[in-house]
Structure formats: C-alpha cells, structure tokens
C-alpha positions as CSV (number, residue, x, y, z in Angstrom):
1,X,113.5,102.6,104.5
2,X,109.9,101.9,103.0
3,X,107.2,104.6,101.2
4,X,103.8,104.1,100.6
5,X,102.9,106.5,97.7
6,X,99.2,107.5,97.2
7,X,98.0,106.9,93.3
8,X,94.9,107.2,91.1
9,X,93.1,104.0,90.8
10,X,92.4,103.8,86.9
11,X,91.1,100.4,86.3
12,X,89.1,97.2,88.2
13,X,89.7,93.7,87.1
14,X,86.7,92.3,86.8
15,X,87.4,89.7,89.6
16,X,88.3,92.9,92.0
17,X,91.5,91.5,92.8
18,X,93.8,93.8,90.9
19,X,93.8,97.2,90.2
20,X,96.0,99.8,87.0
21,X,97.4,102.8,88.3
22,X,99.4,105.7,86.8
23,X,102.7,106.0,88.1
24,X,105.0,108.4,86.8
25,X,103.8,107.5,83.4
26,X,104.2,103.6,83.8
27,X,100.9,101.2,84.4
28,X,101.5,99.5,87.7
29,X,98.8,96.3,88.6
30,X,98.6,96.3,92.0
31,X,97.0,93.9,94.4
32,X,93.3,95.5,96.0
33,X,93.0,92.4,98.1
34,X,93.4,94.6,101.1
35,X,90.2,97.1,99.9
36,X,87.7,95.6,99.1
37,X,85.7,98.5,99.1
38,X,88.1,100.5,96.7
39,X,86.2,102.4,93.8
40,X,87.5,103.4,90.2
41,X,88.8,106.7,90.3
42,X,89.3,107.1,94.7
43,X,93.4,107.2,95.4
44,X,94.7,104.6,97.2
45,X,98.2,104.2,99.1
46,X,100.7,101.6,97.4
47,X,103.3,99.6,99.3
48,X,105.1,96.6,97.9
49,X,102.3,95.9,94.8
50,X,99.1,96.3,97.5
51,X,96.9,98.7,97.9
52,X,97.2,99.4,101.5
53,X,94.1,102.3,102.4
54,X,92.1,104.5,100.3
55,X,93.1,108.2,100.9
56,X,90.2,111.2,100.4
57,X,92.0,113.0,96.8
58,X,93.3,115.8,99.2
59,X,94.9,113.9,101.4
60,X,96.3,112.0,98.8
61,X,97.7,115.5,96.5
62,X,99.1,116.5,100.1
63,X,101.8,113.6,100.3
64,X,102.0,114.1,96.3
65,X,102.8,117.2,96.8
66,X,105.8,117.0,99.5
67,X,107.2,113.8,97.1
68,X,107.5,116.6,94.4
69,X,109.1,119.1,96.8
70,X,111.6,116.8,98.2
71,X,112.6,115.8,94.8
72,X,113.7,119.0,94.5
73,X,116.7,119.4,97.0
74,X,118.6,115.9,96.6
75,X,120.7,116.7,100.0
76,X,117.0,116.2,102.3
77,X,116.6,112.8,100.0
78,X,120.5,111.8,100.4
79,X,122.5,113.8,102.9
80,X,126.1,114.7,101.3
81,X,124.5,114.0,98.0
82,X,125.5,117.1,96.0
83,X,122.8,119.7,94.1
84,X,123.4,120.4,90.0
85,X,124.1,124.0,91.5
86,X,127.5,123.1,92.9
C-alpha cells in the first residue's frame, strides 16, 4: 500500500524544479514538476518523492491529524499487532 503525505513546502530551488519539506524533523528534497504553480509555504501532497497536488492548509491538517491518530493505534495499522498495554 502506498500513502501520500501532506507536507509544508519550506524552500524552492531557483529553477523551481525541486523543493524542501520537513518530514518529522528531517528535511527532504521533493520534485515539484507536477505542481509548477506551487508557492513557498504551500502544503503539498508528497508521493514517492514528488509533490503531486497542492492542498489547502485545513485539508492538509485533517489528513495529518488522522495519521497522528492512527499512529497511536498500532492494531489498526498492522492487524494482529500487540500494543504496549497488552
């Protein structure tokens, strides 16, 4: 299964071909060729190292909140997985 993750665009290269996003404290370079109209500070949907869509901040936050919620429920992510409380 593949997931696309919404991340905030922090930097854009001078030729606008690449950008930098922060993923859980690690800066990651992403390809911006599919979203040429992107601006610094936009939220972009990242899949396989490429920005595939520009999102409104509130849309991005809904998705990020869902990911955070699911991260606290290991059995939802991996059926049969035990939690620390088991």
